[in-house]
C-alpha positions in Angstrom: -3.4 -6.6 45.8 -0.5 -8.5 44.2 2.9 -7.0 43.4 5.7 -8.4 41.3 9.2 -6.9 41.5 12.1 -7.7 39.3 15.8 -7.3 40.1 19.2 -8.1 38.6 19.2 -6.3 35.3 22.1 -4.3 34.1 24.9 -3.9 31.5 26.9 -6.9 30.5 29.4 -7.7 27.7 28.6 -10.2 25.0 29.2 -13.7 26.3 28.5 -12.7 29.9 25.9 -13.7 32.4 23.1 -12.1 34.5 20.6 -13.5 36.9 17.2 -11.9 37.2 14.9 -12.4 40.1 11.2 -11.8 40.6 9.4 -11.8 43.9 5.6 -11.8 44.3 4.0 -10.3 47.3 0.5 -9.5 48.5 -2.6 -11.4 49.3 -3.4 -14.3 47.0 -4.2 -18.0 47.0 -1.4 -19.5 44.8 0.5 -19.0 41.6 0.0 -21.5 38.7 2.8 -20.4 36.4 5.7 -17.9 36.5 7.5 -16.5 33.6 9.7 -14.0 31.9 9.0 -11.9 28.9 11.1 -9.3 27.1 10.5 -6.4 24.8 13.2 -4.8 22.7 12.8 -1.3 21.2 10.4 -1.4 18.3 9.4 -5.0 18.9 6.5 -6.8 20.5 6.8 -8.3 23.9 7.8 -12.0 23.6 7.8 -15.0 25.9 11.3 -15.9 27.1 10.6 -18.7 29.6 7.9 -20.1 31.8 7.8 -22.5 34.7 4.7 -24.1 36.2 3.9 -24.8 39.8 4.6 -28.4 39.0 8.1 -27.6 37.7 7.5 -27.9 34.0 9.4 -25.4 31.8 9.2 -24.0 28.4 11.7 -21.7 26.5 11.7 -19.5 23.4 13.9 -21.2 20.8 16.2 -18.2 20.8 17.3 -18.8 24.4 17.2 -22.6 24.7 20.5 -23.9 26.0 21.5 -20.4 27.3 18.8 -19.4 29.7 17.4 -21.3 32.7 14.3 -20.5 34.6 13.9 -21.8 38.1 11.8 -21.1 41.2 12.3 -21.2 45.0 10.7 -24.4 46.1 10.2 -23.4 49.7 6.5 -23.4 50.6 4.9 -20.0 49.9 8.2 -18.6 48.6 6.9 -17.0 45.5 10.3 -16.1 43.9 11.6 -17.2 40.5 14.7 -16.6 38.6 16.1 -16.4 35.1 19.8 -17.3 34.7 21.1 -15.9 31.5 24.4 -17.2 30.1 26.2 -16.6 26.8 24.4 -13.3 26.4 24.2 -11.8 23.0 23.5 -8.2 21.9 20.1 -9.3 20.6 19.1 -10.3 24.1 19.0 -6.5 24.9 15.5 -5.7 26.1 13.4 -4.8 29.0 12.6 -8.0 30.9 9.3 -8.4 32.6 8.3 -11.1 35.1 4.8 -12.5 34.8 2.6 -14.7 37.0 -0.7 -16.4 36.6 -2.1 -15.7 40.1 -5.0 -17.3 41.8 -6.4 -14.5 44.0 -9.0 -17.1 45.1 -9.1 -20.8 44.6 -11.3 -20.3 41.6 -10.3 -16.9 40.2 -7.0 -16.2 38.4 -5.4 -13.1 36.7 -2.1 -12.3 35.1 0.2 -9.9 36.9 3.3 -8.1 35.6 6.4 -6.6 37.2 7.5 -3.1 36.1 10.4 -4.5 34.1 14.2 -4.4 34.4 16.6 -3.3 31.6 19.2 -5.8 30.3 21.8 -4.4 27.9 24.3 -6.6 26.2 27.1 -4.5 24.7 30.8 -4.2 24.5 
């Protein structure tokens, strides 16, 4: 069983910053990619940022230059982060962490955290 848990959401004023964290726990072989998605009311869930086990990153155009995804590089420390700066009201959404988890060396599945609310409002 694999569990992902997010933390760090909350209410922030426009222009402010928040840092989200996601921690993976349970029994698994490795994680190939770790990411963040978000879903605003009435909209589909969208990719925000992803980081691979090799350190490569990719961002949605709407967050480039404002958000930074990173991971804990300690061995077997399956924790990753999303630093969000210059937040805008349109960043308001439930943010979900996601991981491509190898439960065995040859078998992988996607896992999701329960989500954390980020609200940008004055």
